[in-house]
Steps between C-alpha positions, in 0.01 A plus 500: 500500500779734576809541279796356682812708519857392530616446852854520638556127438390539138733796453798304642420212265485732195829664600660156540372385160630820342844439650502143374392613152779758494752233603377264226537775240851587624602133496364462148696804380815369669453155342463660156815707555694196622386297199615778267840526672543121492419494128751780432779325694427158351478643148803727529784454253741563789578215733348565843597297805416525869729350761434437867768690690459311825578165339154365585354417161198268511666253262850551637726198455647352818848564356448878500721678748467818702550811294336342199241696307265231366281594207128506577382637163630512144306614193495352150767741377738351761439155354565632149814690601661229711359173366408399856136411560305651785489161675879464472574853622261543793661433837853533360734773610486791258876478438474166315514683166814695580810450290662804662800439729391540866773760558416714195445873558143477365408221743658706781277795400199269499584365849543856628162603358340203673669590827382862467140402405559699181374476146753468223583398147773247434641332190603142571610201299244221524469153359179360353386142557651389167842641600472814287667799665318831490527845653215579733400852601346446842284772655456432869228625730488376860161484672531585870296360786349711780834496685695634200666167417498356151209255472485438125716600207344587167733497204460552130746353257573598143744330265754768403749267330483684167555835671802364691647356177453835325664686788791254502545527121 
């Protein structure tokens, strides 16, 4: 007989539903953005790898030692560049491709950048799965945890063998 109005309980319920709807919309937008970023990284012509800096990769081999940086992600361009499949590379220390002497100045610069939590660009000799040597321009970007320690390392790799040959010639 009488039109019912909204009470305080009804208002709280509407406010709660509105908050949940806003969260669903935000999550949907974030999922779309993440899917786009994943597609860009996976489809990139540059090799992209992510290493676990703490040495705790989910698929980490028992033989891995402290100080290792096991790979937790590689894109298709990595497989093309190196000849190593994703399954073969994941869990391995990121240095398995290196054909650079451990005491080389470029490796020393790379170690210093890692120690300083710094980004950097390095040109290193690498070796592909088939034994082919190539020059790799490595761009390094450490991802820090809440305490300022390196948690993950994101690196892009580009084959610069032709450029190095031209510079040498």
